[in-house]
C-alpha positions in Angstrom: 136.8 16.8 -116.7 138.5 13.1 -116.6 141.5 12.3 -114.5 143.7 11.5 -117.6 142.4 14.9 -118.9 143.6 17.0 -115.8 146.9 14.7 -115.8 147.8 15.5 -119.0 147.0 19.4 -119.2 150.5 21.9 -118.7 151.0 22.4 -115.1 149.9 26.5 -115.3 146.4 25.1 -116.7 146.0 22.3 -113.7 146.6 25.5 -111.4 144.0 27.3 -113.3 141.2 24.7 -113.2 142.0 23.9 -109.5 141.3 27.4 -108.6 138.3 27.8 -110.9 136.8 24.1 -110.8 137.8 22.7 -107.5 136.9 23.0 -104.0 139.1 24.0 -101.4 139.1 20.8 -98.9 141.8 21.7 -96.5 145.8 22.5 -96.2 148.5 20.7 -93.9 152.1 20.7 -93.2 154.1 17.8 -94.9 157.4 17.8 -93.7 159.1 21.1 -96.3 155.7 21.6 -97.9 151.8 23.0 -97.3 150.0 20.9 -99.0 146.6 22.1 -99.9 143.7 19.6 -100.6 141.2 20.2 -103.5 137.8 18.3 -104.7 138.2 18.3 -108.2 134.8 16.5 -109.4 135.2 13.0 -107.2 138.8 13.4 -107.0 141.4 14.5 -104.2 144.0 16.8 -106.1 147.4 17.4 -103.5 149.2 21.1 -104.5 152.8 20.8 -102.7 153.8 24.4 -102.1 157.1 25.0 -101.0 157.6 28.2 -99.1 161.6 28.2 -99.0 161.6 28.2 -102.9 158.2 30.0 -103.0 156.8 27.4 -105.7 154.3 24.8 -106.3 156.5 21.7 -106.5 153.7 19.3 -107.5 149.7 18.5 -108.3 149.0 15.3 -108.2 145.7 12.7 -107.3 145.4 11.8 -103.8 143.9 8.1 -103.5 140.8 7.9 -100.8 143.0 5.1 -99.4 146.7 6.9 -99.2 148.4 6.8 -95.8 148.7 10.7 -95.9 144.6 10.8 -95.7 144.9 10.8 -92.0 146.6 14.1 -91.3 143.7 15.5 -93.5 141.0 14.0 -91.4 143.2 15.2 -88.2 142.6 18.9 -89.0 138.9 18.2 -89.7 136.4 19.1 -86.8 132.9 18.1 -86.9 130.6 19.5 -84.2 
């Protein structure tokens, strides 16, 4: 599935696609959200979950050069 095809999916199909075809990488706390990072083919996708409202606020691609990538890298420990 291309990046454009995923971006054009309805919200509920994006969720289903990530959970069935994506690979969970790591989760972080980011302001009022718990953000889960998934790898979908060769693209990183973030899922912004709002605990207070018990809902997913946003699903979006994360560019590899985005400053938020540092928050994810800080959570990964390699021996």
